[in-house]
Gaussian input, Z-matrix of N, CA and C with variables (Angstrom, degrees):
# hf/3-21g

backbone

0 1
 N
 C     1     B1
 C     2     B2     1     A1
 N     3     B3     2     A2     1     D1
 C     4     B4     3     A3     2     D2
 C     5     B5     4     A4     3     D3
 N     6     B6     5     A5     4     D4
 C     7     B7     6     A6     5     D5
 C     8     B8     7     A7     6     D6
 N     9     B9     8     A8     7     D7
 C    10    B10     9     A9     8     D8
 C    11    B11    10    A10     9     D9
 N    12    B12    11    A11    10    D10
 C    13    B13    12    A12    11    D11
 C    14    B14    13    A13    12    D12
 N    15    B15    14    A14    13    D13
 C    16    B16    15    A15    14    D14
 C    17    B17    16    A16    15    D15
 N    18    B18    17    A17    16    D16
 C    19    B19    18    A18    17    D17
 C    20    B20    19    A19    18    D18
 N    21    B21    20    A20    19    D19
 C    22    B22    21    A21    20    D20
 C    23    B23    22    A22    21    D21
 N    24    B24    23    A23    22    D22
 C    25    B25    24    A24    23    D23
 C    26    B26    25    A25    24    D24
 N    27    B27    26    A26    25    D25
 C    28    B28    27    A27    26    D26
 C    29    B29    28    A28    27    D27
 N    30    B30    29    A29    28    D28
 C    31    B31    30    A30    29    D29
 C    32    B32    31    A31    30    D30
 N    33    B33    32    A32    31    D31
 C    34    B34    33    A33    32    D32
 C    35    B35    34    A34    33    D33
 N    36    B36    35    A35    34    D34
 C    37    B37    36    A36    35    D35
 C    38    B38    37    A37    36    D36
 N    39    B39    38    A38    37    D37
 C    40    B40    39    A39    38    D38
 C    41    B41    40    A40    39    D39
 N    42    B42    41    A41    40    D40
 C    43    B43    42    A42    41    D41
 C    44    B44    43    A43    42    D42
 N    45    B45    44    A44    43    D43
 C    46    B46    45    A45    44    D44
 C    47    B47    46    A46    45    D45
 N    48    B48    47    A47    46    D46
 C    49    B49    48    A48    47    D47
 C    50    B50    49    A49    48    D48
 N    51    B51    50    A50    49    D49
 C    52    B52    51    A51    50    D50
 C    53    B53    52    A52    51    D51
 N    54    B54    53    A53    52    D52
 C    55    B55    54    A54    53    D53
 C    56    B56    55    A55    54    D54
 N    57    B57    56    A56    55    D55
 C    58    B58    57    A57    56    D56
 C    59    B59    58    A58    57    D57
 N    60    B60    59    A59    58    D58
 C    61    B61    60    A60    59    D59
 C    62    B62    61    A61    60    D60
 N    63    B63    62    A62    61    D61
 C    64    B64    63    A63    62    D62
 C    65    B65    64    A64    63    D63
 N    66    B66    65    A65    64    D64
 C    67    B67    66    A66    65    D65
 C    68    B68    67    A67    66    D66
 N    69    B69    68    A68    67    D67
 C    70    B70    69    A69    68    D68
 C    71    B71    70    A70    69    D69
 N    72    B72    71    A71    70    D70
 C    73    B73    72    A72    71    D71
 C    74    B74    73    A73    72    D72
 N    75    B75    74    A74    73    D73
 C    76    B76    75    A75    74    D74
 C    77    B77    76    A76    75    D75
 N    78    B78    77    A77    76    D76
 C    79    B79    78    A78    77    D77
 C    80    B80    79    A79    78    D78
 N    81    B81    80    A80    79    D79
 C    82    B82    81    A81    80    D80
 C    83    B83    82    A82    81    D81
 N    84    B84    83    A83    82    D82
 C    85    B85    84    A84    83    D83
 C    86    B86    85    A85    84    D84
 N    87    B87    86    A86    85    D85
 C    88    B88    87    A87    86    D86
 C    89    B89    88    A88    87    D87
 N    90    B90    89    A89    88    D88
 C    91    B91    90    A90    89    D89
 C    92    B92    91    A91    90    D90
 N    93    B93    92    A92    91    D91
 C    94    B94    93    A93    92    D92
 C    95    B95    94    A94    93    D93
 N    96    B96    95    A95    94    D94
 C    97    B97    96    A96    95    D95
 C    98    B98    97    A97    96    D96
 N    99    B99    98    A98    97    D97
 C   100   B100    99    A99    98    D98
 C   101   B101   100   A100    99    D99
 N   102   B102   101   A101   100   D100
 C   103   B103   102   A102   101   D101
 C   104   B104   103   A103   102   D102
 N   105   B105   104   A104   103   D103
 C   106   B106   105   A105   104   D104
 C   107   B107   106   A106   105   D105
 N   108   B108   107   A107   106   D106
 C   109   B109   108   A108   107   D107
 C   110   B110   109   A109   108   D108
 N   111   B111   110   A110   109   D109
 C   112   B112   111   A111   110   D110
 C   113   B113   112   A112   111   D111
 N   114   B114   113   A113   112   D112
 C   115   B115   114   A114   113   D113
 C   116   B116   115   A115   114   D114
 N   117   B117   116   A116   115   D115
 C   118   B118   117   A117   116   D116
 C   119   B119   118   A118   117   D117
 N   120   B120   119   A119   118   D118
 C   121   B121   120   A120   119   D119
 C   122   B122   121   A121   120   D120
 N   123   B123   122   A122   121   D121
 C   124   B124   123   A123   122   D122
 C   125   B125   124   A124   123   D123
 N   126   B126   125   A125   124   D124
 C   127   B127   126   A126   125   D125
 C   128   B128   127   A127   126   D126
 N   129   B129   128   A128   127   D127
 C   130   B130   129   A129   128   D128
 C   131   B131   130   A130   129   D129
 N   132   B132   131   A131   130   D130
 C   133   B133   132   A132   131   D131
 C   134   B134   133   A133   132   D132
 N   135   B135   134   A134   133   D133
 C   136   B136   135   A135   134   D134
 C   137   B137   136   A136   135   D135
 N   138   B138   137   A137   136   D136
 C   139   B139   138   A138   137   D137
 C   140   B140   139   A139   138   D138
 N   141   B141   140   A140   139   D139
 C   142   B142   141   A141   140   D140
 C   143   B143   142   A142   141   D141
 N   144   B144   143   A143   142   D142
 C   145   B145   144   A144   143   D143
 C   146   B146   145   A145   144   D144
 N   147   B147   146   A146   145   D145
 C   148   B148   147   A147   146   D146
 C   149   B149   148   A148   147   D147
 N   150   B150   149   A149   148   D148
 C   151   B151   150   A150   149   D149
 C   152   B152   151   A151   150   D150
 N   153   B153   152   A152   151   D151
 C   154   B154   153   A153   152   D152
 C   155   B155   154   A154   153   D153
 N   156   B156   155   A155   154   D154
 C   157   B157   156   A156   155   D155
 C   158   B158   157   A157   156   D156
 N   159   B159   158   A158   157   D157
 C   160   B160   159   A159   158   D158
 C   161   B161   160   A160   159   D159
 N   162   B162   161   A161   160   D160
 C   163   B163   162   A162   161   D161
 C   164   B164   163   A163   162   D162
 N   165   B165   164   A164   163   D163
 C   166   B166   165   A165   164   D164
 C   167   B167   166   A166   165   D165
 N   168   B168   167   A167   166   D166
 C   169   B169   168   A168   167   D167
 C   170   B170   169   A169   168   D168
 N   171   B171   170   A170   169   D169
 C   172   B172   171   A171   170   D170
 C   173   B173   172   A172   171   D171
 N   174   B174   173   A173   172   D172
 C   175   B175   174   A174   173   D173
 C   176   B176   175   A175   174   D174
 N   177   B177   176   A176   175   D175
 C   178   B178   177   A177   176   D176
 C   179   B179   178   A178   177   D177
 N   180   B180   179   A179   178   D178
 C   181   B181   180   A180   179   D179
 C   182   B182   181   A181   180   D180
 N   183   B183   182   A182   181   D181
 C   184   B184   183   A183   182   D182
 C   185   B185   184   A184   183   D183
 N   186   B186   185   A185   184   D184
 C   187   B187   186   A186   185   D185
 C   188   B188   187   A187   186   D186
 N   189   B189   188   A188   187   D187
 C   190   B190   189   A189   188   D188
 C   191   B191   190   A190   189   D189
 N   192   B192   191   A191   190   D190
 C   193   B193   192   A192   191   D191
 C   194   B194   193   A193   192   D192
 N   195   B195   194   A194   193   D193
 C   196   B196   195   A195   194   D194
 C   197   B197   196   A196   195   D195
 N   198   B198   197   A197   196   D196
 C   199   B199   198   A198   197   D197
 C   200   B200   199   A199   198   D198
 N   201   B201   200   A200   199   D199
 C   202   B202   201   A201   200   D200
 C   203   B203   202   A202   201   D201
 N   204   B204   203   A203   202   D202
 C   205   B205   204   A204   203   D203
 C   206   B206   205   A205   204   D204
 N   207   B207   206   A206   205   D205
 C   208   B208   207   A207   206   D206
 C   209   B209   208   A208   207   D207
 N   210   B210   209   A209   208   D208
 C   211   B211   210   A210   209   D209
 C   212   B212   211   A211   210   D210
 N   213   B213   212   A212   211   D211
 C   214   B214   213   A213   212   D212
 C   215   B215   214   A214   213   D213
 N   216   B216   215   A215   214   D214
 C   217   B217   216   A216   215   D215
 C   218   B218   217   A217   216   D216
 N   219   B219   218   A218   217   D217
 C   220   B220   219   A219   218   D218
 C   221   B221   220   A220   219   D219
 N   222   B222   221   A221   220   D220
 C   223   B223   222   A222   221   D221
 C   224   B224   223   A223   222   D222
 N   225   B225   224   A224   223   D223
 C   226   B226   225   A225   224   D224
 C   227   B227   226   A226   225   D225
 N   228   B228   227   A227   226   D226
 C   229   B229   228   A228   227   D227
 C   230   B230   229   A229   228   D228
 N   231   B231   230   A230   229   D229
 C   232   B232   231   A231   230   D230
 C   233   B233   232   A232   231   D231
 N   234   B234   233   A233   232   D232
 C   235   B235   234   A234   233   D233
 C   236   B236   235   A235   234   D234

   B1=1.4474
   B2=1.5252
   B3=1.3125
   B4=1.4574
   B5=1.5192
   B6=1.3290
   B7=1.4563
   B8=1.5279
   B9=1.3367
   B10=1.4513
   B11=1.5206
   B12=1.3009
   B13=1.4550
   B14=1.5169
   B15=1.3069
   B16=1.4546
   B17=1.5158
   B18=1.3167
   B19=1.4620
   B20=1.5268
   B21=1.3079
   B22=1.4592
   B23=1.5180
   B24=1.3169
   B25=1.4659
   B26=1.5265
   B27=1.3342
   B28=1.4713
   B29=1.5233
   B30=1.3269
   B31=1.4575
   B32=1.5158
   B33=1.3271
   B34=1.4573
   B35=1.5221
   B36=1.3189
   B37=1.4559
   B38=1.5202
   B39=1.3129
   B40=1.4605
   B41=1.5320
   B42=1.3122
   B43=1.4646
   B44=1.5150
   B45=1.3228
   B46=1.4622
   B47=1.5231
   B48=1.3233
   B49=1.4587
   B50=1.5197
   B51=1.3376
   B52=1.4588
   B53=1.5204
   B54=1.3194
   B55=1.4637
   B56=1.5155
   B57=1.3250
   B58=1.4634
   B59=1.5205
   B60=1.3068
   B61=1.4603
   B62=1.5369
   B63=1.3184
   B64=1.4629
   B65=1.5202
   B66=1.3205
   B67=1.4657
   B68=1.5220
   B69=1.3233
   B70=1.4658
   B71=1.5253
   B72=1.3267
   B73=1.4593
   B74=1.5264
   B75=1.3134
   B76=1.4599
   B77=1.5155
   B78=1.3072
   B79=1.4576
   B80=1.5319
   B81=1.3132
   B82=1.4628
   B83=1.5259
   B84=1.3076
   B85=1.4534
   B86=1.5181
   B87=1.3088
   B88=1.4549
   B89=1.5267
   B90=1.3380
   B91=1.4554
   B92=1.5158
   B93=1.3261
   B94=1.4498
   B95=1.5227
   B96=1.3148
   B97=1.4642
   B98=1.5265
   B99=1.3320
   B100=1.4587
   B101=1.5282
   B102=1.3239
   B103=1.4653
   B104=1.5209
   B105=1.2981
   B106=1.4647
   B107=1.5239
   B108=1.3153
   B109=1.4620
   B110=1.5279
   B111=1.3208
   B112=1.4666
   B113=1.5198
   B114=1.3416
   B115=1.4620
   B116=1.5242
   B117=1.3139
   B118=1.4697
   B119=1.5249
   B120=1.3156
   B121=1.4651
   B122=1.5252
   B123=1.3241
   B124=1.4628
   B125=1.5273
   B126=1.3222
   B127=1.4618
   B128=1.5250
   B129=1.3160
   B130=1.4709
   B131=1.5280
   B132=1.3235
   B133=1.4664
   B134=1.5270
   B135=1.3391
   B136=1.4631
   B137=1.5234
   B138=1.3276
   B139=1.4680
   B140=1.5251
   B141=1.3426
   B142=1.4617
   B143=1.5227
   B144=1.3211
   B145=1.4678
   B146=1.5221
   B147=1.3184
   B148=1.4624
   B149=1.5279
   B150=1.3357
   B151=1.4633
   B152=1.5249
   B153=1.3272
   B154=1.4581
   B155=1.5288
   B156=1.3354
   B157=1.4652
   B158=1.5329
   B159=1.3271
   B160=1.4605
   B161=1.5275
   B162=1.3378
   B163=1.4614
   B164=1.5277
   B165=1.3273
   B166=1.4683
   B167=1.5232
   B168=1.3321
   B169=1.4635
   B170=1.5270
   B171=1.3280
   B172=1.4656
   B173=1.5226
   B174=1.3291
   B175=1.4629
   B176=1.5272
   B177=1.3311
   B178=1.4647
   B179=1.5268
   B180=1.3307
   B181=1.4602
   B182=1.5234
   B183=1.3156
   B184=1.4668
   B185=1.5266
   B186=1.3179
   B187=1.4608
   B188=1.5265
   B189=1.3268
   B190=1.4658
   B191=1.5229
   B192=1.3261
   B193=1.4623
   B194=1.5253
   B195=1.3333
   B196=1.4676
   B197=1.5273
   B198=1.3239
   B199=1.4577
   B200=1.5196
   B201=1.3184
   B202=1.4634
   B203=1.5198
   B204=1.3275
   B205=1.4620
   B206=1.5269
   B207=1.3307
   B208=1.4622
   B209=1.5262
   B210=1.3238
   B211=1.4665
   B212=1.5297
   B213=1.3276
   B214=1.4706
   B215=1.5287
   B216=1.3387
   B217=1.4705
   B218=1.5339
   B219=1.3345
   B220=1.4650
   B221=1.5265
   B222=1.2997
   B223=1.4646
   B224=1.5163
   B225=1.3172
   B226=1.4612
   B227=1.5334
   B228=1.3328
   B229=1.4576
   B230=1.5360
   B231=1.3272
   B232=1.4622
   B233=1.5282
   B234=1.3226
   B235=1.4721
   B236=1.4996
   A1=109.43
   A2=116.91
   A3=119.74
   A4=111.67
   A5=117.24
   A6=120.12
   A7=112.39
   A8=117.44
   A9=120.48
   A10=113.60
   A11=118.96
   A12=122.00
   A13=111.70
   A14=115.11
   A15=121.40
   A16=113.85
   A17=117.84
   A18=120.01
   A19=111.88
   A20=117.66
   A21=121.06
   A22=113.09
   A23=118.63
   A24=121.51
   A25=112.36
   A26=121.21
   A27=119.59
   A28=112.86
   A29=116.40
   A30=119.48
   A31=110.70
   A32=117.25
   A33=120.79
   A34=110.52
   A35=117.62
   A36=120.99
   A37=111.48
   A38=116.19
   A39=120.54
   A40=110.26
   A41=116.53
   A42=120.47
   A43=112.12
   A44=115.94
   A45=119.40
   A46=110.57
   A47=117.26
   A48=120.81
   A49=112.00
   A50=116.03
   A51=119.40
   A52=111.23
   A53=116.40
   A54=120.09
   A55=112.03
   A56=116.21
   A57=119.85
   A58=111.39
   A59=116.52
   A60=120.82
   A61=109.89
   A62=116.70
   A63=120.45
   A64=112.03
   A65=115.82
   A66=120.35
   A67=110.96
   A68=116.16
   A69=119.81
   A70=111.20
   A71=117.21
   A72=119.55
   A73=110.83
   A74=116.11
   A75=119.95
   A76=111.75
   A77=117.02
   A78=121.32
   A79=110.95
   A80=117.95
   A81=121.64
   A82=109.96
   A83=117.58
   A84=121.11
   A85=112.17
   A86=116.76
   A87=121.20
   A88=110.98
   A89=117.01
   A90=120.53
   A91=112.92
   A92=119.92
   A93=122.67
   A94=114.90
   A95=121.01
   A96=123.81
   A97=108.11
   A98=116.16
   A99=121.04
   A100=114.18
   A101=119.21
   A102=121.09
   A103=111.94
   A104=116.69
   A105=120.72
   A106=109.95
   A107=116.07
   A108=120.30
   A109=110.46
   A110=117.45
   A111=120.72
   A112=110.61
   A113=116.79
   A114=120.17
   A115=110.59
   A116=117.37
   A117=121.73
   A118=110.46
   A119=116.28
   A120=120.86
   A121=110.72
   A122=117.32
   A123=120.74
   A124=110.53
   A125=116.99
   A126=121.20
   A127=110.51
   A128=116.32
   A129=120.24
   A130=111.61
   A131=117.19
   A132=120.21
   A133=110.63
   A134=115.19
   A135=119.08
   A136=110.92
   A137=116.30
   A138=120.07
   A139=111.44
   A140=116.71
   A141=120.64
   A142=111.01
   A143=116.43
   A144=120.27
   A145=110.41
   A146=116.62
   A147=120.54
   A148=110.87
   A149=116.67
   A150=120.26
   A151=110.75
   A152=116.65
   A153=120.68
   A154=110.51
   A155=116.10
   A156=120.26
   A157=110.78
   A158=116.66
   A159=120.33
   A160=111.17
   A161=117.05
   A162=120.44
   A163=110.77
   A164=116.45
   A165=120.26
   A166=110.28
   A167=116.63
   A168=120.28
   A169=110.41
   A170=116.93
   A171=120.56
   A172=110.91
   A173=116.73
   A174=120.14
   A175=110.86
   A176=116.44
   A177=120.35
   A178=111.13
   A179=116.09
   A180=120.22
   A181=110.61
   A182=116.36
   A183=119.97
   A184=110.37
   A185=116.18
   A186=120.39
   A187=110.39
   A188=116.86
   A189=120.63
   A190=110.72
   A191=116.93
   A192=120.56
   A193=111.05
   A194=116.47
   A195=120.16
   A196=111.05
   A197=117.01
   A198=120.44
   A199=110.91
   A200=117.03
   A201=120.85
   A202=109.92
   A203=117.20
   A204=120.59
   A205=110.24
   A206=117.20
   A207=120.72
   A208=110.48
   A209=116.88
   A210=120.47
   A211=110.28
   A212=116.36
   A213=119.86
   A214=110.94
   A215=116.24
   A216=119.98
   A217=110.73
   A218=116.11
   A219=119.59
   A220=110.20
   A221=117.17
   A222=121.20
   A223=109.81
   A224=117.89
   A225=121.66
   A226=109.98
   A227=116.80
   A228=120.40
   A229=111.56
   A230=117.24
   A231=121.18
   A232=111.95
   A233=114.86
   A234=119.15
   A235=112.79
   D1=-36.18
   D2=-179.87
   D3=-68.99
   D4=-28.92
   D5=-178.64
   D6=-74.83
   D7=-36.82
   D8=-173.47
   D9=-108.75
   D10=-22.09
   D11=-179.60
   D12=88.43
   D13=164.70
   D14=-175.98
   D15=-66.51
   D16=-29.98
   D17=-177.70
   D18=-72.63
   D19=-32.15
   D20=-176.27
   D21=-84.56
   D22=-18.10
   D23=-176.23
   D24=-58.12
   D25=-48.47
   D26=178.19
   D27=-63.66
   D28=-36.16
   D29=179.14
   D30=-65.78
   D31=-40.55
   D32=178.09
   D33=-64.98
   D34=-41.71
   D35=178.20
   D36=-62.32
   D37=-41.83
   D38=178.89
   D39=-63.96
   D40=-43.89
   D41=179.50
   D42=-62.31
   D43=-41.70
   D44=178.58
   D45=-66.57
   D46=-40.27
   D47=178.26
   D48=-62.45
   D49=-42.13
   D50=178.82
   D51=-66.28
   D52=-38.03
   D53=177.54
   D54=-64.01
   D55=-45.16
   D56=177.34
   D57=-63.81
   D58=-40.30
   D59=179.73
   D60=-61.72
   D61=-44.29
   D62=178.43
   D63=-62.50
   D64=-41.85
   D65=178.21
   D66=-62.76
   D67=-44.08
   D68=-179.65
   D69=-65.75
   D70=-37.75
   D71=177.66
   D72=-63.92
   D73=-37.84
   D74=176.58
   D75=-65.58
   D76=-39.55
   D77=179.02
   D78=-71.56
   D79=-29.72
   D80=-178.70
   D81=-62.11
   D82=-36.84
   D83=178.50
   D84=-64.84
   D85=-28.53
   D86=-179.71
   D87=-78.17
   D88=-42.02
   D89=-175.31
   D90=-75.19
   D91=-36.69
   D92=176.88
   D93=87.35
   D94=-2.55
   D95=179.75
   D96=-89.88
   D97=76.45
   D98=-169.43
   D99=-77.82
   D100=-40.98
   D101=-175.91
   D102=-65.00
   D103=-52.32
   D104=-179.97
   D105=-66.39
   D106=-37.82
   D107=-179.39
   D108=-67.46
   D109=-37.48
   D110=179.80
   D111=-65.62
   D112=-42.85
   D113=178.13
   D114=-64.72
   D115=-41.74
   D116=178.78
   D117=-65.90
   D118=-39.34
   D119=179.23
   D120=-64.43
   D121=-42.32
   D122=178.26
   D123=-63.01
   D124=-41.42
   D125=178.17
   D126=-63.66
   D127=-42.89
   D128=-179.82
   D129=-67.34
   D130=-37.57
   D131=177.26
   D132=-61.34
   D133=-43.40
   D134=178.32
   D135=-62.15
   D136=-43.09
   D137=179.56
   D138=-65.38
   D139=-40.11
   D140=178.68
   D141=-64.92
   D142=-41.29
   D143=179.11
   D144=-63.49
   D145=-41.50
   D146=178.33
   D147=-65.56
   D148=-43.72
   D149=179.24
   D150=-63.76
   D151=-39.71
   D152=178.70
   D153=-63.07
   D154=-44.51
   D155=-179.84
   D156=-63.18
   D157=-41.14
   D158=179.06
   D159=-66.63
   D160=-41.13
   D161=179.12
   D162=-65.26
   D163=-39.85
   D164=179.06
   D165=-65.48
   D166=-42.80
   D167=179.45
   D168=-63.26
   D169=-41.14
   D170=178.75
   D171=-65.26
   D172=-42.05
   D173=179.29
   D174=-65.37
   D175=-40.84
   D176=178.13
   D177=-64.18
   D178=-41.65
   D179=179.11
   D180=-64.39
   D181=-41.13
   D182=179.42
   D183=-65.27
   D184=-42.61
   D185=178.88
   D186=-61.57
   D187=-43.42
   D188=179.09
   D189=-63.47
   D190=-40.39
   D191=178.79
   D192=-65.46
   D193=-40.62
   D194=178.01
   D195=-64.83
   D196=-39.96
   D197=179.18
   D198=-66.96
   D199=-39.39
   D200=178.26
   D201=-65.64
   D202=-42.44
   D203=179.25
   D204=-63.08
   D205=-40.86
   D206=178.94
   D207=-64.72
   D208=-41.10
   D209=178.43
   D210=-65.01
   D211=-39.79
   D212=178.06
   D213=-63.74
   D214=-41.13
   D215=178.96
   D216=-63.43
   D217=-39.82
   D218=179.20
   D219=-66.58
   D220=-38.53
   D221=179.41
   D222=-64.87
   D223=-42.01
   D224=179.09
   D225=-66.31
   D226=-38.59
   D227=-179.89
   D228=-66.29
   D229=-31.68
   D230=179.17
   D231=-73.35
   D232=-26.60
   D233=-175.83
   D234=-75.64

């Protein structure tokens, strides 16, 4: 988190999820178990979307808290 910052964390998670999804789709063609794999893939997509939304909300909340703290520090410094 320190290397990329709070804004990039959701984007990195999304990119990793898309990469894994692509890899799994490629492997699905090899295994041949399409019906069960399709249902599992849909479930995983829903879970990934939910996790992404939660991570983005957490990052946004943290950013807002950091901005508020910085504004408070500036206000105290002016006083």
